[in-house]
N, C-alpha and C positions, 0 to 999 in steps of 0.2 A: 220521238219523245226525248231520247237521250240528247239530241242536238239542241232541243228547246231548253232543257235543263242546263246544259253546258253553256249555252248562249246567255241564259239568265244570270249565271254567276260571273260570266265574263264582263257583263255590263256594270259590275260593281268595281269601283276603282280601288287601288291599293290603299289610298287614304281612308276610304270608307270601310275597307276590311279592318284596317288598324284601329280606327275609331270604334268600330263595333266590337272587335275582339277585346280591346283594352277595357271598354265599358262593361262587357260581360264578365271579364275576370275580376274587375274591381267589385262588381255587384255580388258575385258568388263568394268572394273572400269576405266581404262585409256581412253577407247573410249568415256566414258561419260565425264570424266574430261576435255579432250582435244577437245571434241565435234567434233570428226573425222567423216568423211562421212561414209555412209553405205558401200561403196566399200572397204575402208581400213579396216573396221571392219570385213567384210566377208573374206577379204584376210587373216587377222590374224587368224580367226577361222579355215579356210581351212588349213592354214599353220601348225597349232598345230596338227590337226588330221593327216595331211600328214606326219609330222615329227614322230609322234608316230608310225604309221604303217610301215614307211620306216625303222625306227630304229629297228623294230622287224623283218625286212626282209619279210614283208607280201606283197603279190601281190596287194592288195587293195590300198596300199600306193601309187603306181604309178598312179592309177586312180585319187586319190586326188591331186597328183603332177601335173597332166595335167591341172586340173581346176585351181590350184594355180598359175601355170605359165601364163595362159591366163589372169587371173585377174591382176597379177603383171605387165604384159605387158601394160595393159590399164592404171594402176596407173603411171607407168614410163613415158608413153607417155604424160599424163596430167601434169606431173612434169618436162617435157622436158629432162628427162634422157634417151636419145635415145640409149645410150649404153646398159642400162639395158633392154630397150624394145627390142633391137636387140638380146640380149642373149635369151630372152624369146621366141620370135616369130620364129627366124631362127635357134636357137641352142637347147634351152631347150625343147620346145614343140615337135619338130620332134624326138629328142633323147628320150624324155619321152614316146612317142608313141611306138618306137622300143623297149624301155626298158620294157614296159608293155607286149608287145608281147613275148619278150624273157623270161620274168619272168613266164608267163603263161606256156611256153614250158618247164620250168625247176623248177617244184616244188620239195620240198624235197621228197615227195611221193605223189601219185595220190590223188587228192581231198583236199590236204592241202594248207593253205594260205602261209606257210613258203616256201621260195625258197631254192634251193640248192646253197650254197655259193661256188664260184669258187676260185681256186688258179691261178693267172696269172703269166706267165713267166716274168722274168726280161726284156726280149727283148720286149714283148708286152707292158709292163708298160713304158719303155723308148720310144717306138714308139708313144704311146698316149700322153706323155708329150711333146715330140719333135713336133709332129703335132700341138698341141695346141699352143705352143710357136711361131711356124712359122706362124700360122694363126693370131696371135695378131698384126702383122705388117700391113696387109691390113685392119684389123678391126680398128686399130688406125687412119689411114688416112680417113677411111669411117666416123668414129665418128667426126673427125676434120672437115670434110666437112659439117656435120650437126650442127656444133658449140656446141657440147656436153659439158656441164659444167664439171669441174673436170676430164679432159680428161684422164690423166694418171691413176687415180684411177679407172675410168670406164673400161679402157683397161685391167688393172690387174684383175678386177672382171670377165671380159669375159674369160680370160685365166684360172683362178682358177675354175670357174663354169664349163667350158668346160671339163677340166680334170676330175673333180668330176663326172660330168654327164656320161662321157664315161666309167669311172671305175664302176659306178653304173649299166650301161648297161651290162657290162661284169660280174656283180655280185661279184665284189671285195670289201672286207671290207675296202680297202684303200681309197674308195670313200670319207669316212667321214673326212679324213685328209685334203682334198682339199676343202670340204664344210666348214670345220672349218675356214680355211684360207679365203674363200670367205665371210663367215659371218662377220669376222673382217673387211674386206675391205668394204663391203656394209654398215656396221654400220658407218664407217667413212664417206662414201659417203652421207648417209642420214643425218648424224649429221651436215654436212656442210650446209644443207638446213634449219636447225632449227632456224637460226638467222632471216630467212625471214618468216618462218611459224612454230610456236612452235608445231603444230599438227604433224609435221614430226618426232617428238620425238617418236611417236607411232610406226613408221617404224623402228627406232633404237632399240626400246624395242622388237619389233617383231623378229628382227634378233639376238638379244641377247638370246631370248628364243630358236631360231633356233640353236644358238651356243651350248646351254646346251644339246639340243636333239641330235645334231651331235656328241658331245663328248660321250654321252651315246650310240649312234649308233655305234661308233667305238669300244667301250668296248663290247657291246652286240653282234655285228657281229663277232668279234674275238672269243668270247665265243661260239657262235653258230657254227662257223667253226670248232672249236676244237671238239665239241660234234659230229658233223656230220662226221668228219674224223674217230672218234673212232667207229661209227656205221658201216662205210664202212670197 
């Protein structure tokens, strides 16, 4: 057991440790400065750990992702961002559950945390993107019914997040491209609330950290995919 734990931490690089520690320190300091509630602080800490493990293609990342989405749904509801709540409860959480199951079934090798990264056909990628775009129209009217603020931005967030989540489900390194897009959209979304409550700046910074990890995830998954293809 001790060897497994030691090996787990050995697989995290110095850069990953530094990125995670700096992100945690920044988040803790800002939580104190802005006097954010415990829920937003927990959300940020969960997010950093989730981003680290997902960027490495580790199965445990999806376990953290599930908790992260649930907490985000609660925060979004309290902030009247029903679009973001909708993403989390009806899209992100179910997809995260299926992703976790799929990842468990496709490790790089038996007993390892790292998953086997897949290559999707152009047809499957087009189908995922088309399905997500078509879904945005009923979602738009649903969000409009609930008087969701910043409606267009919220709808764009739904589409980008859905595409990214589906690509993650199918273990494609392209997931990071759409999470990067979603990070930018959601940063705009929460920055619009800063004029009413400056503590929402914490959410903007959280997604800025997410943006950095997702950029790293794109680079790392692409590198892992190349290494795995050579082994095969």
